[in-house]
C-alpha positions as CSV (number, residue, x, y, z in Angstrom):
1,M,14.0,6.2,10.2
2,K,16.0,3.1,8.9
3,T,16.0,2.4,5.3
4,R,15.8,-0.5,3.0
5,S,16.4,-1.5,-0.8
6,L,13.4,-1.7,-2.9
7,G,13.8,-4.8,-5.2
8,N,16.5,-4.0,-8.2
9,T,15.9,-0.2,-8.1
10,G,18.8,1.2,-6.1
11,F,16.5,3.0,-4.2
12,K,17.1,3.1,-0.2
13,I,13.7,4.0,1.0
14,S,12.2,4.5,4.4
15,E,11.0,1.4,6.1
16,V,7.8,3.8,6.7
17,G,6.3,5.4,4.0
18,L,3.3,7.5,3.4
19,G,0.3,6.1,1.8
20,C,-1.7,8.6,0.3
21,W,-5.1,7.2,-1.2
22,Q,-6.6,9.5,2.0
23,L,-5.4,12.7,0.1
24,G,-7.8,11.8,-2.7
25,G,-10.8,11.9,-0.2
26,D,-11.7,8.2,-0.3
27,F,-11.6,7.9,3.3
28,G,-13.8,11.4,3.8
29,P,-13.3,15.0,3.0
30,I,-9.7,16.3,3.9
31,E,-9.2,20.1,4.0
32,R,-6.0,21.4,2.2
33,S,-4.3,22.8,5.4
34,N,-4.4,19.1,6.9
35,V,-2.9,17.7,3.4
36,D,-0.1,20.4,4.1
37,A,0.6,19.5,7.7
38,I,0.8,15.6,6.9
39,F,3.5,16.4,4.0
40,N,5.2,18.7,6.4
41,A,5.1,15.8,9.1
42,A,6.6,13.3,7.0
43,Q,9.2,15.2,5.8
44,E,9.8,15.9,9.5
45,A,10.3,12.1,9.9
46,N,12.4,11.5,7.1
47,I,9.9,9.4,5.3
48,N,11.2,9.2,1.4
49,F,8.4,7.2,0.0
50,Y,5.0,8.3,-1.4
51,D,2.6,6.0,-2.9
52,T,-0.1,7.5,-4.8
53,A,-2.6,6.4,-7.8
54,D,-4.1,8.2,-10.7
55,V,-7.4,7.4,-9.2
56,Y,-7.5,8.5,-6.1
57,G,-9.6,11.4,-6.0
58,A,-9.4,11.3,-9.8
59,G,-6.0,12.4,-9.7
60,Q,-6.1,14.7,-6.7
61,S,-3.5,12.9,-4.5
62,E,-1.1,12.8,-7.4
63,I,-1.9,16.9,-7.4
64,Y,-0.9,17.0,-3.8
65,V,2.2,15.1,-4.1
66,G,3.2,17.0,-6.8
67,E,2.8,20.2,-5.7
68,H,4.5,19.1,-2.2
69,T,7.7,17.8,-3.6
70,Q,8.6,20.3,-6.7
71,D,10.5,22.7,-4.5
72,L,12.3,20.0,-2.2
73,N,15.9,20.0,-2.4
74,N,15.7,15.8,-1.2
75,K,13.0,14.6,-3.3
76,P,11.1,11.5,-2.0
77,Y,10.9,8.5,-4.0
78,I,7.0,8.5,-5.9
79,A,5.3,5.6,-6.9
80,T,1.9,5.8,-8.5
81,K,-0.1,3.3,-10.4
82,Y,-2.0,2.7,-13.6
83,G,-4.7,0.5,-15.1
84,R,-7.8,1.4,-13.1
85,G,-9.1,4.5,-14.8
86,A,-12.0,5.1,-16.4
87,G,-11.5,3.9,-20.5
88,T,-9.0,1.5,-19.2
89,Y,-10.3,-0.7,-16.4
90,P,-11.5,-3.7,-17.1
91,D,-10.3,-4.0,-20.8
92,G,-9.0,-1.0,-22.3
93,Y,-5.3,-2.0,-21.7
94,S,-2.6,-0.9,-24.6
95,L,0.6,0.9,-25.2
96,T,-1.1,4.1,-26.0
97,D,-3.3,3.9,-23.1
98,L,-0.4,3.2,-20.9
99,R,1.5,6.1,-22.3
100,D,-1.1,8.9,-22.4
101,S,-2.0,7.6,-19.0
102,L,1.5,8.2,-17.6
103,K,1.7,11.6,-19.4
104,R,-1.1,12.8,-17.5
105,A,0.4,11.3,-14.3
106,Q,3.7,13.3,-14.9
107,D,1.6,16.4,-15.2
108,R,0.1,16.1,-12.0
109,L,3.0,14.8,-10.4
110,Q,5.2,17.5,-12.2
111,T,8.0,15.2,-13.1
112,D,9.5,14.1,-16.5
113,C,10.4,10.4,-15.0
114,I,8.1,8.6,-12.7
115,D,10.2,6.5,-10.3
116,L,8.1,3.4,-10.0
117,I,4.9,2.8,-11.8
118,Q,2.9,0.1,-10.6
119,L,-0.2,-2.0,-12.2
120,H,-3.1,-1.1,-10.1
121,C,-5.0,-4.3,-9.6
122,I,-5.6,-5.5,-13.1
123,P,-7.8,-8.3,-14.0
124,T,-5.7,-11.6,-13.5
125,K,-6.4,-12.4,-17.3
126,V,-4.3,-9.2,-18.3
127,M,-1.6,-10.5,-16.4
128,Q,-1.2,-13.8,-17.8
129,R,-1.4,-12.8,-21.6
130,G,1.9,-10.7,-20.5
131,E,1.8,-7.9,-23.3
132,I,1.2,-5.3,-20.8
133,F,4.7,-6.2,-19.5
134,D,6.3,-5.8,-22.4
135,W,4.5,-2.1,-22.7
136,L,6.2,-1.2,-19.3
137,R,9.3,-2.2,-20.4
138,T,8.7,0.5,-23.9
139,V,7.9,3.2,-21.1
140,Q,10.5,2.7,-19.4
141,Q,13.1,2.6,-22.1
142,E,11.4,5.8,-23.2
143,K,12.1,7.3,-20.1
144,H,8.6,8.0,-18.6
145,V,9.1,5.6,-15.7
146,R,12.4,4.4,-13.8
147,F,11.1,1.0,-12.8
148,F,7.9,-0.8,-12.9
149,G,6.1,-3.2,-10.5
150,A,2.4,-4.3,-9.3
151,S,-0.2,-3.9,-6.7
152,V,-1.8,-7.0,-6.6
153,E,-4.8,-8.6,-4.7
154,T,-4.0,-12.4,-4.6
155,V,-0.9,-14.5,-3.9
156,E,-1.5,-15.8,-7.8
157,E,-1.6,-12.4,-9.1
158,G,1.9,-12.1,-7.2
159,L,3.4,-15.4,-8.7
160,I,2.5,-14.4,-12.0
161,C,4.1,-11.1,-11.7
162,A,7.0,-12.3,-10.3
163,Q,8.1,-14.7,-13.3
164,H,9.2,-11.5,-15.2
165,D,12.9,-10.9,-13.8
166,D,12.7,-7.1,-14.2
167,L,9.5,-6.6,-12.1
168,S,11.1,-4.4,-9.2
169,S,8.3,-4.1,-6.4
170,L,4.9,-6.1,-5.6
171,Q,2.2,-4.2,-3.4
172,V,0.5,-6.3,-1.6
173,I,-2.2,-6.1,1.4
174,F,-0.3,-7.7,4.2
175,N,-1.0,-7.3,7.7
176,I,-2.0,-9.6,11.1
177,F,-5.2,-10.3,9.5
178,R,-3.7,-11.3,6.0
179,Q,-1.1,-14.1,6.7
180,K,-1.2,-16.2,3.7
181,L,1.6,-14.2,2.0
182,V,4.2,-15.2,4.6
183,E,4.7,-18.9,3.2
184,E,3.7,-18.6,-0.2
185,L,4.9,-15.3,-2.0
186,L,7.3,-13.4,0.2
187,P,10.1,-16.4,-0.3
188,V,9.6,-16.0,-3.8
189,A,9.8,-11.8,-3.5
190,D,12.9,-12.5,-1.5
191,E,14.5,-15.0,-3.8
192,K,14.1,-13.0,-6.9
193,D,14.9,-9.8,-5.2
194,I,11.5,-7.9,-5.6
195,G,10.9,-5.1,-3.2
196,I,7.5,-5.9,-1.0
197,I,5.5,-2.7,-0.6
198,A,2.7,-3.7,2.2
199,R,-0.2,-1.5,2.1
200,L,-3.6,-1.4,4.5
201,P,-1.0,-2.2,7.1
202,L,-3.9,-1.6,9.8
203,A,-6.6,-3.2,7.8
204,S,-8.2,0.1,7.0
205,G,-7.6,1.4,10.5
206,L,-9.1,-1.8,12.3
207,L,-5.8,-2.8,13.8
208,S,-5.3,0.8,15.4
209,G,-7.8,-1.3,17.8
210,K,-10.0,2.4,18.0
211,F,-13.0,1.2,16.3
212,K,-16.4,0.3,17.9
213,A,-19.1,-2.0,16.5
214,D,-21.0,1.3,15.7
215,T,-18.4,3.6,14.5
216,Q,-19.8,5.4,11.4
217,F,-17.9,6.5,8.5
218,D,-18.5,9.3,6.0
219,K,-20.5,8.9,3.0
220,T,-17.5,9.3,1.1
221,D,-15.2,7.2,2.9
222,H,-14.6,3.5,0.9
223,R,-15.1,2.2,4.5
224,N,-18.7,3.1,4.2
225,F,-19.2,2.2,0.4
226,N,-17.2,-0.6,0.3
227,K,-17.6,-2.7,3.4
228,D,-18.9,-5.7,1.3
229,G,-16.9,-5.4,-1.8
230,E,-19.6,-3.2,-3.7
231,A,-17.3,-0.8,-5.3
232,F,-14.2,-2.9,-5.5
233,N,-12.4,-6.2,-4.1
234,V,-13.4,-6.4,-0.7
235,G,-9.9,-7.1,0.4
236,E,-9.3,-3.4,-0.1
237,T,-11.5,-2.8,3.1
238,F,-10.9,-4.1,6.3
239,A,-9.1,-7.0,4.8
240,G,-12.0,-8.6,3.8
241,I,-13.2,-9.2,7.5
242,P,-16.9,-8.3,7.9
243,F,-16.5,-4.9,9.8
244,V,-18.0,-6.1,13.3
245,K,-16.1,-9.3,13.3
246,G,-13.1,-7.2,12.5
247,V,-13.9,-5.0,15.8
248,E,-14.1,-7.9,17.8
249,L,-10.7,-9.5,16.3
250,A,-8.9,-6.4,16.9
251,E,-9.7,-6.3,20.3
252,R,-8.3,-9.7,20.7
253,V,-4.9,-8.2,18.9
254,K,-5.0,-5.1,21.3
255,E,-4.8,-7.4,24.4
256,L,-1.5,-9.1,22.9
257,T,0.0,-5.5,22.5
258,P,3.4,-5.6,24.2
259,E,4.4,-2.7,26.8
260,G,5.7,0.2,24.6
261,Y,3.8,-0.3,21.8
262,T,0.5,1.4,20.5
263,T,-1.6,-1.7,19.2
264,A,-1.0,0.3,15.9
265,Q,2.7,0.2,16.1
266,M,2.9,-3.6,17.0
267,A,0.6,-4.4,14.0
268,M,3.0,-2.3,11.6
269,R,6.1,-3.8,13.8
270,W,4.8,-7.3,13.1
271,I,4.9,-6.2,9.4
272,L,8.4,-4.9,9.1
273,D,10.1,-7.7,10.9
274,H,9.7,-9.8,8.0
275,P,12.9,-9.6,6.2
276,A,11.1,-9.7,3.0
277,V,9.1,-6.8,3.2
278,T,10.8,-3.1,1.9
279,T,8.2,-0.8,3.3
280,I,4.5,-0.3,4.9
281,I,2.7,2.7,3.6
282,P,0.0,3.4,6.3
283,G,-2.1,6.3,5.3
284,A,-2.9,8.9,7.9
285,S,-5.9,11.6,8.4
286,R,-3.5,14.1,10.7
287,A,0.2,14.6,10.9
288,E,0.2,13.2,14.4
289,Q,-0.6,10.0,12.9
290,V,2.3,10.4,10.9
291,L,4.5,10.8,13.4
292,E,3.3,8.0,15.2
293,N,3.8,5.8,12.4
294,A,7.7,6.8,11.4
295,K,8.2,5.8,15.2
296,V,7.8,1.8,14.1
297,S,11.1,1.9,12.6
298,E,13.1,2.4,15.7
299,L,10.8,-0.1,17.7
300,P,12.5,-3.2,18.5
301,S,11.4,-6.5,16.7
302,L,8.6,-8.0,18.2
303,P,9.5,-11.2,20.5
304,Q,9.6,-14.8,18.6
305,S,7.1,-15.7,21.0
306,L,4.4,-13.2,20.1
307,H,4.9,-13.8,16.6
308,E,4.2,-17.6,17.2
309,E,1.0,-16.3,19.3
310,L,-0.2,-14.3,16.2
311,K,0.3,-17.0,13.6
312,A,-1.8,-19.2,15.5
313,F,-4.4,-16.3,16.2
314,Y,-4.8,-15.7,12.0
315,Q,-4.9,-19.4,11.6
316,Q,-7.6,-20.1,14.2
317,E,-9.6,-17.0,14.8
318,V,-9.2,-14.9,11.6
319,A,-8.8,-16.8,8.4
320,A,-11.9,-18.3,8.1
321,H,-13.6,-14.8,7.9
322,I,-11.6,-13.3,4.9
323,R,-13.7,-12.8,2.4
324,G,-12.7,-12.0,-1.7
325,A,-10.0,-13.1,-3.7
326,Y,-6.9,-13.6,-1.3
């Protein structure tokens, strides 16, 4: 597993991290034995960056992360989030609320200081006002967190956050179906030494190439209840593309997959071929997926000709189907 520097933190983190949204049950029920197997596989693959949030399973994901990491000699870097909890979103933000939220997260994660706290898709107007960044600096000075960043929905929000020189990271939806960031945000992040954490690298699984138009998801799975953005930003589910159309587009990506790569690995390698990206954080519902994802770090970069083909594919066939703020 290769590592890259995460912005200004000094952290050398694995190119492939572990997204922990699914551990809260938001991709359908998950057994504790399966959770343990996923963490064991991550450790075996030398994955040293875990991304979670206080609202994943109402804190259950953080609990699992804390239980797994407390006795490890080589602890992974842990990133969690603030800003979407009940009583906070959309207009309950304050220094006291942030501090209290962090203390609860510290208890669940079993740590006195969180490596990276990220604003969690908070309203744009709250970012624009700016005082929330001062609160982040305060809790950093109080040693509740080591560094802070933001998870954002749009290029505009990323650029607002990037105005703060002490911002360490931006977490963004970035994949073959969401390429707008390449020209508009990644160059700014690279210039300002802001680490890029790419979430939903497989567009909620679409880019695995394994879904069919009649694929069904569990009722507790956001891919069932948020297909059209009923629960939160539609871009968080299937990259904002209508599911049936997404399956059709994924078949086109599958046809472009070179020998030696699965379609999922090709899609993730495409992201890592962008130097501004620090890590990708695919989720995994099985230990085998963790190991397959980890192999992407060892695969060679994709040919430039394929990058050009995928760029044209996005511009001509994908972009017009993306819904929601982007």
